[in-house]
mmCIF file of the N, C-alpha and C atoms, coordinates in Angstrom:
data_MODEL
# 
_entry.id   MODEL 
# 
loop_
_atom_site.group_PDB 
_atom_site.id 
_atom_site.type_symbol 
_atom_site.label_atom_id 
_atom_site.label_alt_id 
_atom_site.label_comp_id 
_atom_site.label_asym_id 
_atom_site.label_entity_id 
_atom_site.label_seq_id 
_atom_site.pdbx_PDB_ins_code 
_atom_site.Cartn_x 
_atom_site.Cartn_y 
_atom_site.Cartn_z 
_atom_site.occupancy 
_atom_site.B_iso_or_equiv 
_atom_site.pdbx_formal_charge 
_atom_site.auth_seq_id 
_atom_site.auth_comp_id 
_atom_site.auth_asym_id 
_atom_site.auth_atom_id 
_atom_site.pdbx_PDB_model_num 
ATOM 1   N N  . MET A 1 1  ? -86.579 -83.415  53.832 1.00 0.00 ? 1  MET A N  1 
ATOM 2   C CA . MET A 1 1  ? -86.002 -83.549  54.927 1.00 0.00 ? 1  MET A CA 1 
ATOM 3   C C  . MET A 1 1  ? -86.276 -84.750  55.784 1.00 0.00 ? 1  MET A C  1 
ATOM 4   N N  . GLU A 1 2  ? -87.552 -85.065  55.106 1.00 0.00 ? 2  GLU A N  1 
ATOM 5   C CA . GLU A 1 2  ? -88.347 -86.059  56.018 1.00 0.00 ? 2  GLU A CA 1 
ATOM 6   C C  . GLU A 1 2  ? -87.716 -87.528  55.849 1.00 0.00 ? 2  GLU A C  1 
ATOM 7   N N  . VAL A 1 3  ? -86.865 -87.703  54.725 1.00 0.00 ? 3  VAL A N  1 
ATOM 8   C CA . VAL A 1 3  ? -86.219 -88.640  54.705 1.00 0.00 ? 3  VAL A CA 1 
ATOM 9   C C  . VAL A 1 3  ? -84.690 -89.068  55.382 1.00 0.00 ? 3  VAL A C  1 
ATOM 10  N N  . LEU A 1 4  ? -84.291 -87.931  56.139 1.00 0.00 ? 4  LEU A N  1 
ATOM 11  C CA . LEU A 1 4  ? -83.165 -87.962  56.761 1.00 0.00 ? 4  LEU A CA 1 
ATOM 12  C C  . LEU A 1 4  ? -83.129 -88.661  58.061 1.00 0.00 ? 4  LEU A C  1 
ATOM 13  N N  . PRO A 1 5  ? -84.089 -88.866  58.744 1.00 0.00 ? 5  PRO A N  1 
ATOM 14  C CA . PRO A 1 5  ? -84.223 -89.933  59.931 1.00 0.00 ? 5  PRO A CA 1 
ATOM 15  C C  . PRO A 1 5  ? -84.181 -91.335  59.366 1.00 0.00 ? 5  PRO A C  1 
ATOM 16  N N  . LEU A 1 6  ? -84.644 -91.756  58.283 1.00 0.00 ? 6  LEU A N  1 
ATOM 17  C CA . LEU A 1 6  ? -84.484 -92.905  57.896 1.00 0.00 ? 6  LEU A CA 1 
ATOM 18  C C  . LEU A 1 6  ? -83.170 -93.092  57.206 1.00 0.00 ? 6  LEU A C  1 
ATOM 19  N N  . LEU A 1 7  ? -82.589 -92.095  56.450 1.00 0.00 ? 7  LEU A N  1 
ATOM 20  C CA . LEU A 1 7  ? -81.196 -92.621  56.181 1.00 0.00 ? 7  LEU A CA 1 
ATOM 21  C C  . LEU A 1 7  ? -80.230 -92.600  57.469 1.00 0.00 ? 7  LEU A C  1 
ATOM 22  N N  . ILE A 1 8  ? -80.344 -92.049  58.399 1.00 0.00 ? 8  ILE A N  1 
ATOM 23  C CA . ILE A 1 8  ? -79.569 -92.239  59.484 1.00 0.00 ? 8  ILE A CA 1 
ATOM 24  C C  . ILE A 1 8  ? -79.682 -93.545  60.160 1.00 0.00 ? 8  ILE A C  1 
ATOM 25  N N  . VAL A 1 9  ? -81.061 -93.982  60.143 1.00 0.00 ? 9  VAL A N  1 
ATOM 26  C CA . VAL A 1 9  ? -81.077 -95.225  60.748 1.00 0.00 ? 9  VAL A CA 1 
ATOM 27  C C  . VAL A 1 9  ? -80.403 -96.453  60.142 1.00 0.00 ? 9  VAL A C  1 
ATOM 28  N N  . ILE A 1 10 ? -80.719 -96.176  58.475 1.00 0.00 ? 10 ILE A N  1 
ATOM 29  C CA . ILE A 1 10 ? -80.186 -97.348  57.848 1.00 0.00 ? 10 ILE A CA 1 
ATOM 30  C C  . ILE A 1 10 ? -78.767 -97.576  57.758 1.00 0.00 ? 10 ILE A C  1 
ATOM 31  N N  . SER A 1 11 ? -77.871 -96.091  57.866 1.00 0.00 ? 11 SER A N  1 
ATOM 32  C CA . SER A 1 11 ? -76.453 -96.152  57.980 1.00 0.00 ? 11 SER A CA 1 
ATOM 33  C C  . SER A 1 11 ? -76.095 -96.858  59.303 1.00 0.00 ? 11 SER A C  1 
ATOM 34  N N  . LEU A 1 12 ? -76.660 -96.334  60.498 1.00 0.00 ? 12 LEU A N  1 
ATOM 35  C CA . LEU A 1 12 ? -76.210 -97.274  61.615 1.00 0.00 ? 12 LEU A CA 1 
ATOM 36  C C  . LEU A 1 12 ? -76.689 -98.425  61.488 1.00 0.00 ? 12 LEU A C  1 
ATOM 37  N N  . VAL A 1 13 ? -77.388 -99.101  60.770 1.00 0.00 ? 13 VAL A N  1 
ATOM 38  C CA . VAL A 1 13 ? -77.718 -100.684 60.824 1.00 0.00 ? 13 VAL A CA 1 
ATOM 39  C C  . VAL A 1 13 ? -76.550 -101.132 59.812 1.00 0.00 ? 13 VAL A C  1 
ATOM 40  N N  . LEU A 1 14 ? -76.369 -100.321 58.778 1.00 0.00 ? 14 LEU A N  1 
ATOM 41  C CA . LEU A 1 14 ? -75.172 -101.146 58.080 1.00 0.00 ? 14 LEU A CA 1 
ATOM 42  C C  . LEU A 1 14 ? -73.817 -101.026 58.630 1.00 0.00 ? 14 LEU A C  1 
ATOM 43  N N  . LEU A 1 15 ? -73.750 -99.790  59.589 1.00 0.00 ? 15 LEU A N  1 
ATOM 44  C CA . LEU A 1 15 ? -72.605 -99.701  60.123 1.00 0.00 ? 15 LEU A CA 1 
ATOM 45  C C  . LEU A 1 15 ? -72.196 -100.823 61.382 1.00 0.00 ? 15 LEU A C  1 
ATOM 46  N N  . ALA A 1 16 ? -73.397 -101.099 61.881 1.00 0.00 ? 16 ALA A N  1 
ATOM 47  C CA . ALA A 1 16 ? -73.582 -102.349 62.863 1.00 0.00 ? 16 ALA A CA 1 
ATOM 48  C C  . ALA A 1 16 ? -73.131 -103.550 62.179 1.00 0.00 ? 16 ALA A C  1 
ATOM 49  N N  . PHE A 1 17 ? -73.674 -103.777 61.063 1.00 0.00 ? 17 PHE A N  1 
ATOM 50  C CA . PHE A 1 17 ? -73.458 -105.107 60.290 1.00 0.00 ? 17 PHE A CA 1 
ATOM 51  C C  . PHE A 1 17 ? -72.005 -105.253 60.070 1.00 0.00 ? 17 PHE A C  1 
ATOM 52  N N  . ALA A 1 18 ? -71.402 -104.020 59.400 1.00 0.00 ? 18 ALA A N  1 
ATOM 53  C CA . ALA A 1 18 ? -70.086 -104.009 59.209 1.00 0.00 ? 18 ALA A CA 1 
ATOM 54  C C  . ALA A 1 18 ? -69.014 -104.388 60.167 1.00 0.00 ? 18 ALA A C  1 
ATOM 55  N N  . VAL A 1 19 ? -69.480 -103.790 61.234 1.00 0.00 ? 19 VAL A N  1 
ATOM 56  C CA . VAL A 1 19 ? -68.691 -104.296 62.293 1.00 0.00 ? 19 VAL A CA 1 
ATOM 57  C C  . VAL A 1 19 ? -68.966 -105.548 63.043 1.00 0.00 ? 19 VAL A C  1 
ATOM 58  N N  . TRP A 1 20 ? -69.885 -106.078 63.191 1.00 0.00 ? 20 TRP A N  1 
ATOM 59  C CA . TRP A 1 20 ? -70.429 -107.493 63.538 1.00 0.00 ? 20 TRP A CA 1 
ATOM 60  C C  . TRP A 1 20 ? -69.730 -108.316 62.360 1.00 0.00 ? 20 TRP A C  1 
ATOM 61  N N  . LEU A 1 21 ? -69.630 -108.138 61.017 1.00 0.00 ? 21 LEU A N  1 
ATOM 62  C CA . LEU A 1 21 ? -68.692 -108.904 60.172 1.00 0.00 ? 21 LEU A CA 1 
ATOM 63  C C  . LEU A 1 21 ? -67.457 -109.083 60.351 1.00 0.00 ? 21 LEU A C  1 
ATOM 64  N N  . PHE A 1 22 ? -66.945 -107.882 60.665 1.00 0.00 ? 22 PHE A N  1 
ATOM 65  C CA . PHE A 1 22 ? -65.388 -107.704 60.712 1.00 0.00 ? 22 PHE A CA 1 
ATOM 66  C C  . PHE A 1 22 ? -65.111 -108.791 61.938 1.00 0.00 ? 22 PHE A C  1 
ATOM 67  N N  . PHE A 1 23 ? -65.614 -108.264 63.148 1.00 0.00 ? 23 PHE A N  1 
ATOM 68  C CA . PHE A 1 23 ? -65.458 -109.371 64.639 1.00 0.00 ? 23 PHE A CA 1 
ATOM 69  C C  . PHE A 1 23 ? -65.794 -110.876 64.193 1.00 0.00 ? 23 PHE A C  1 
ATOM 70  N N  . ARG A 1 24 ? -66.849 -111.190 63.261 1.00 0.00 ? 24 ARG A N  1 
ATOM 71  C CA . ARG A 1 24 ? -66.986 -112.613 63.037 1.00 0.00 ? 24 ARG A CA 1 
ATOM 72  C C  . ARG A 1 24 ? -65.736 -112.963 62.469 1.00 0.00 ? 24 ARG A C  1 
ATOM 73  N N  . MET A 1 25 ? -65.218 -112.234 61.530 1.00 0.00 ? 25 MET A N  1 
ATOM 74  C CA . MET A 1 25 ? -64.107 -112.809 60.576 1.00 0.00 ? 25 MET A CA 1 
ATOM 75  C C  . MET A 1 25 ? -62.855 -113.009 61.165 1.00 0.00 ? 25 MET A C  1 
ATOM 76  N N  . SER A 1 26 ? -62.517 -112.030 62.181 1.00 0.00 ? 26 SER A N  1 
ATOM 77  C CA . SER A 1 26 ? -61.622 -111.956 62.872 1.00 0.00 ? 26 SER A CA 1 
ATOM 78  C C  . SER A 1 26 ? -61.586 -113.240 64.002 1.00 0.00 ? 26 SER A C  1 
ATOM 79  N N  . ASP A 1 27 ? -62.425 -113.403 64.245 1.00 0.00 ? 27 ASP A N  1 
ATOM 80  C CA . ASP A 1 27 ? -62.692 -114.586 65.512 1.00 0.00 ? 27 ASP A CA 1 
ATOM 81  C C  . ASP A 1 27 ? -62.380 -115.781 64.713 1.00 0.00 ? 27 ASP A C  1 
ATOM 82  N N  . SER A 1 28 ? -62.943 -115.784 63.461 1.00 0.00 ? 28 SER A N  1 
ATOM 83  C CA . SER A 1 28 ? -63.066 -117.345 62.750 1.00 0.00 ? 28 SER A CA 1 
ATOM 84  C C  . SER A 1 28 ? -61.209 -117.478 62.140 1.00 0.00 ? 28 SER A C  1 
ATOM 85  N N  . GLY A 1 29 ? -60.544 -116.381 62.306 1.00 0.00 ? 29 GLY A N  1 
ATOM 86  C CA . GLY A 1 29 ? -59.205 -116.489 62.115 1.00 0.00 ? 29 GLY A CA 1 
ATOM 87  C C  . GLY A 1 29 ? -58.867 -116.023 60.567 1.00 0.00 ? 29 GLY A C  1 
ATOM 88  N N  . GLN A 1 30 ? -59.832 -115.555 59.964 1.00 0.00 ? 30 GLN A N  1 
ATOM 89  C CA . GLN A 1 30 ? -59.590 -115.153 58.535 1.00 0.00 ? 30 GLN A CA 1 
ATOM 90  C C  . GLN A 1 30 ? -58.354 -114.215 58.264 1.00 0.00 ? 30 GLN A C  1 
ATOM 91  N N  . PHE A 1 31 ? -58.001 -113.269 59.142 1.00 0.00 ? 31 PHE A N  1 
ATOM 92  C CA . PHE A 1 31 ? -57.030 -112.449 58.911 1.00 0.00 ? 31 PHE A CA 1 
ATOM 93  C C  . PHE A 1 31 ? -55.715 -112.771 59.854 1.00 0.00 ? 31 PHE A C  1 
ATOM 94  N N  . ASP A 1 32 ? -55.624 -114.187 60.223 1.00 0.00 ? 32 ASP A N  1 
ATOM 95  C CA . ASP A 1 32 ? -54.351 -114.800 60.858 1.00 0.00 ? 32 ASP A CA 1 
ATOM 96  C C  . ASP A 1 32 ? -52.909 -114.413 60.253 1.00 0.00 ? 32 ASP A C  1 
ATOM 97  N N  . ASP A 1 33 ? -53.191 -115.046 58.960 1.00 0.00 ? 33 ASP A N  1 
ATOM 98  C CA . ASP A 1 33 ? -51.781 -115.379 58.098 1.00 0.00 ? 33 ASP A CA 1 
ATOM 99  C C  . ASP A 1 33 ? -52.193 -114.249 56.897 1.00 0.00 ? 33 ASP A C  1 
ATOM 100 N N  . VAL A 1 34 ? -51.819 -113.193 57.046 1.00 0.00 ? 34 VAL A N  1 
ATOM 101 C CA . VAL A 1 34 ? -51.994 -112.266 55.751 1.00 0.00 ? 34 VAL A CA 1 
ATOM 102 C C  . VAL A 1 34 ? -50.652 -112.257 54.831 1.00 0.00 ? 34 VAL A C  1 
ATOM 103 N N  . GLU A 1 35 ? -49.567 -112.685 55.259 1.00 0.00 ? 35 GLU A N  1 
ATOM 104 C CA . GLU A 1 35 ? -48.320 -112.818 54.236 1.00 0.00 ? 35 GLU A CA 1 
ATOM 105 C C  . GLU A 1 35 ? -48.186 -114.299 53.617 1.00 0.00 ? 35 GLU A C  1 
ATOM 106 N N  . GLY A 1 36 ? -48.545 -115.311 54.497 1.00 0.00 ? 36 GLY A N  1 
ATOM 107 C CA . GLY A 1 36 ? -48.313 -116.385 54.003 1.00 0.00 ? 36 GLY A CA 1 
ATOM 108 C C  . GLY A 1 36 ? -48.780 -116.778 52.451 1.00 0.00 ? 36 GLY A C  1 
ATOM 109 N N  . PRO A 1 37 ? -49.804 -116.650 51.920 1.00 0.00 ? 37 PRO A N  1 
ATOM 110 C CA . PRO A 1 37 ? -50.273 -116.707 50.635 1.00 0.00 ? 37 PRO A CA 1 
ATOM 111 C C  . PRO A 1 37 ? -49.404 -115.878 49.484 1.00 0.00 ? 37 PRO A C  1 
ATOM 112 N N  . ALA A 1 38 ? -49.323 -114.747 49.859 1.00 0.00 ? 38 ALA A N  1 
ATOM 113 C CA . ALA A 1 38 ? -48.288 -113.891 49.288 1.00 0.00 ? 38 ALA A CA 1 
ATOM 114 C C  . ALA A 1 38 ? -47.157 -114.519 49.179 1.00 0.00 ? 38 ALA A C  1 
ATOM 115 N N  . ARG A 1 39 ? -46.274 -114.859 49.914 1.00 0.00 ? 39 ARG A N  1 
ATOM 116 C CA . ARG A 1 39 ? -45.195 -115.468 49.701 1.00 0.00 ? 39 ARG A CA 1 
ATOM 117 C C  . ARG A 1 39 ? -44.950 -116.859 49.113 1.00 0.00 ? 39 ARG A C  1 
ATOM 118 N N  . ARG A 1 40 ? -46.153 -117.505 49.266 1.00 0.00 ? 40 ARG A N  1 
ATOM 119 C CA . ARG A 1 40 ? -46.342 -119.027 48.546 1.00 0.00 ? 40 ARG A CA 1 
ATOM 120 C C  . ARG A 1 40 ? -46.484 -118.756 47.056 1.00 0.00 ? 40 ARG A C  1 
ATOM 121 N N  . ILE A 1 41 ? -46.981 -117.656 46.875 1.00 0.00 ? 41 ILE A N  1 
ATOM 122 C CA . ILE A 1 41 ? -47.008 -117.568 45.220 1.00 0.00 ? 41 ILE A CA 1 
ATOM 123 C C  . ILE A 1 41 ? -45.729 -116.832 44.738 1.00 0.00 ? 41 ILE A C  1 
ATOM 124 N N  . LEU A 1 42 ? -45.064 -116.035 45.479 1.00 0.00 ? 42 LEU A N  1 
ATOM 125 C CA . LEU A 1 42 ? -43.768 -115.821 44.896 1.00 0.00 ? 42 LEU A CA 1 
ATOM 126 C C  . LEU A 1 42 ? -42.802 -116.746 44.861 1.00 0.00 ? 42 LEU A C  1 
ATOM 127 N N  . MET A 1 43 ? -42.970 -117.744 45.761 1.00 0.00 ? 43 MET A N  1 
ATOM 128 C CA . MET A 1 43 ? -42.043 -119.079 46.339 1.00 0.00 ? 43 MET A CA 1 
ATOM 129 C C  . MET A 1 43 ? -42.462 -120.268 45.369 1.00 0.00 ? 43 MET A C  1 
ATOM 130 N N  . ASP A 1 44 ? -43.150 -119.996 44.507 1.00 0.00 ? 44 ASP A N  1 
ATOM 131 C CA . ASP A 1 44 ? -43.722 -121.138 43.760 1.00 0.00 ? 44 ASP A CA 1 
ATOM 132 C C  . ASP A 1 44 ? -42.754 -121.750 42.714 1.00 0.00 ? 44 ASP A C  1 
ATOM 133 N N  . ASP A 1 45 ? -42.785 -123.166 42.754 1.00 0.00 ? 45 ASP A N  1 
ATOM 134 C CA . ASP A 1 45 ? -41.611 -123.760 41.907 1.00 0.00 ? 45 ASP A CA 1 
ATOM 135 C C  . ASP A 1 45 ? -42.328 -124.100 40.622 1.00 0.00 ? 45 ASP A C  1 
ATOM 136 N N  . ASP A 1 46 ? -42.031 -123.565 39.745 1.00 0.00 ? 46 ASP A N  1 
ATOM 137 C CA . ASP A 1 46 ? -42.318 -123.815 38.255 1.00 0.00 ? 46 ASP A CA 1 
ATOM 138 C C  . ASP A 1 46 ? -42.107 -125.076 37.433 1.00 0.00 ? 46 ASP A C  1 
ATOM 139 N N  . ARG A 1 47 ? -41.115 -125.332 38.004 1.00 0.00 ? 47 ARG A N  1 
ATOM 140 C CA . ARG A 1 47 ? -40.484 -127.000 37.349 1.00 0.00 ? 47 ARG A CA 1 
ATOM 141 C C  . ARG A 1 47 ? -41.589 -128.100 37.732 1.00 0.00 ? 47 ARG A C  1 
ATOM 142 N N  . PRO A 1 48 ? -41.473 -128.908 36.412 1.00 0.00 ? 48 PRO A N  1 
ATOM 143 C CA . PRO A 1 48 ? -42.526 -129.845 36.555 1.00 0.00 ? 48 PRO A CA 1 
ATOM 144 C C  . PRO A 1 48 ? -41.800 -131.282 37.812 1.00 0.00 ? 48 PRO A C  1 
ATOM 145 N N  . ALA A 1 49 ? -42.485 -131.475 38.376 1.00 0.00 ? 49 ALA A N  1 
ATOM 146 C CA . ALA A 1 49 ? -42.097 -132.777 39.511 1.00 0.00 ? 49 ALA A CA 1 
ATOM 147 C C  . ALA A 1 49 ? -41.579 -133.894 38.854 1.00 0.00 ? 49 ALA A C  1 
ATOM 148 N N  . ILE A 1 50 ? -42.077 -134.224 37.594 1.00 0.00 ? 50 ILE A N  1 
ATOM 149 C CA . ILE A 1 50 ? -41.738 -135.560 36.683 1.00 0.00 ? 50 ILE A CA 1 
ATOM 150 C C  . ILE A 1 50 ? -41.102 -135.121 35.655 1.00 0.00 ? 50 ILE A C  1 
ATOM 151 N N  . ALA A 1 51 ? -39.864 -135.282 34.994 1.00 0.00 ? 51 ALA A N  1 
ATOM 152 C CA . ALA A 1 51 ? -39.178 -134.993 33.705 1.00 0.00 ? 51 ALA A CA 1 
ATOM 153 C C  . ALA A 1 51 ? -40.247 -135.843 32.796 1.00 0.00 ? 51 ALA A C  1 
ATOM 154 N N  . PRO A 1 52 ? -40.664 -135.198 31.687 1.00 0.00 ? 52 PRO A N  1 
ATOM 155 C CA . PRO A 1 52 ? -41.251 -135.932 30.601 1.00 0.00 ? 52 PRO A CA 1 
ATOM 156 C C  . PRO A 1 52 ? -40.350 -136.994 29.731 1.00 0.00 ? 52 PRO A C  1 
ATOM 157 N N  . ASP A 1 53 ? -40.833 -138.000 29.558 1.00 0.00 ? 53 ASP A N  1 
ATOM 158 C CA . ASP A 1 53 ? -40.346 -138.867 29.249 1.00 0.00 ? 53 ASP A CA 1 
ATOM 159 C C  . ASP A 1 53 ? -40.001 -138.815 27.559 1.00 0.00 ? 53 ASP A C  1 
ATOM 160 N N  . ALA A 1 54 ? -38.462 -139.218 27.218 1.00 0.00 ? 54 ALA A N  1 
ATOM 161 C CA . ALA A 1 54 ? -38.432 -139.134 25.745 1.00 0.00 ? 54 ALA A CA 1 
ATOM 162 C C  . ALA A 1 54 ? -38.983 -139.720 24.877 1.00 0.00 ? 54 ALA A C  1 
ATOM 163 N N  . SER A 1 55 ? -39.686 -140.765 25.306 1.00 0.00 ? 55 SER A N  1 
ATOM 164 C CA . SER A 1 55 ? -40.379 -141.786 24.217 1.00 0.00 ? 55 SER A CA 1 
ATOM 165 C C  . SER A 1 55 ? -41.786 -141.262 24.100 1.00 0.00 ? 55 SER A C  1 
ATOM 166 N N  . SER A 1 56 ? -42.279 -140.738 25.095 1.00 0.00 ? 56 SER A N  1 
ATOM 167 C CA . SER A 1 56 ? -43.863 -139.968 25.024 1.00 0.00 ? 56 SER A CA 1 
ATOM 168 C C  . SER A 1 56 ? -43.483 -138.629 23.926 1.00 0.00 ? 56 SER A C  1 
ATOM 169 N N  . GLN A 1 57 ? -42.386 -138.013 24.107 1.00 0.00 ? 57 GLN A N  1 
ATOM 170 C CA . GLN A 1 57 ? -42.502 -137.198 23.041 1.00 0.00 ? 57 GLN A CA 1 
ATOM 171 C C  . GLN A 1 57 ? -42.137 -137.284 21.798 1.00 0.00 ? 57 GLN A C  1 
ATOM 172 N N  . SER A 1 58 ? -41.547 -138.375 21.340 1.00 0.00 ? 58 SER A N  1 
ATOM 173 C CA . SER A 1 58 ? -41.543 -138.761 19.976 1.00 0.00 ? 58 SER A CA 1 
ATOM 174 C C  . SER A 1 58 ? -42.780 -139.175 19.595 1.00 0.00 ? 58 SER A C  1 
ATOM 175 N N  . ASP A 1 59 ? -43.617 -140.074 20.313 1.00 0.00 ? 59 ASP A N  1 
ATOM 176 C CA . ASP A 1 59 ? -45.069 -140.482 20.133 1.00 0.00 ? 59 ASP A CA 1 
ATOM 177 C C  . ASP A 1 59 ? -46.009 -139.141 19.593 1.00 0.00 ? 59 ASP A C  1 
ATOM 178 N N  . ALA A 1 60 ? -45.647 -138.079 20.613 1.00 0.00 ? 60 ALA A N  1 
ATOM 179 C CA . ALA A 1 60 ? -46.505 -136.990 19.913 1.00 0.00 ? 60 ALA A CA 1 
ATOM 180 C C  . ALA A 1 60 ? -46.139 -136.422 18.496 1.00 0.00 ? 60 ALA A C  1 
ATOM 181 N N  . ARG A 1 61 ? -44.815 -136.486 18.531 1.00 0.00 ? 61 ARG A N  1 
ATOM 182 C CA . ARG A 1 61 ? -44.394 -135.817 17.346 1.00 0.00 ? 61 ARG A CA 1 
ATOM 183 C C  . ARG A 1 61 ? -45.242 -136.434 15.978 1.00 0.00 ? 61 ARG A C  1 
ATOM 184 N N  . SER A 1 62 ? -45.254 -137.891 16.482 1.00 0.00 ? 62 SER A N  1 
ATOM 185 C CA . SER A 1 62 ? -45.380 -138.714 15.185 1.00 0.00 ? 62 SER A CA 1 
ATOM 186 C C  . SER A 1 62 ? -46.935 -138.762 15.171 1.00 0.00 ? 62 SER A C  1 
ATOM 187 N N  . ARG A 1 63 ? -47.800 -138.503 16.148 1.00 0.00 ? 63 ARG A N  1 
ATOM 188 C CA . ARG A 1 63 ? -49.223 -138.325 16.008 1.00 0.00 ? 63 ARG A CA 1 
ATOM 189 C C  . ARG A 1 63 ? -49.561 -137.228 14.983 1.00 0.00 ? 63 ARG A C  1 
ATOM 190 N N  . GLN A 1 64 ? -48.667 -136.238 15.150 1.00 0.00 ? 64 GLN A N  1 
ATOM 191 C CA . GLN A 1 64 ? -49.097 -134.856 14.210 1.00 0.00 ? 64 GLN A CA 1 
ATOM 192 C C  . GLN A 1 64 ? -48.623 -135.073 12.941 1.00 0.00 ? 64 GLN A C  1 
# 
């Protein structure tokens, strides 16, 4: 039972740190756009920007 006051103080310090960290991150804009990155992944365009050249494909086959 001697350790109980120490554990209470440690838990209150950890709680205060977690609350401080939450408010600091929310002030910095960490939680502003929670849906944007998820939608960006779903709407990703998997097609290459430039079509490969036909001559470069034949060169690659001749090297093998």
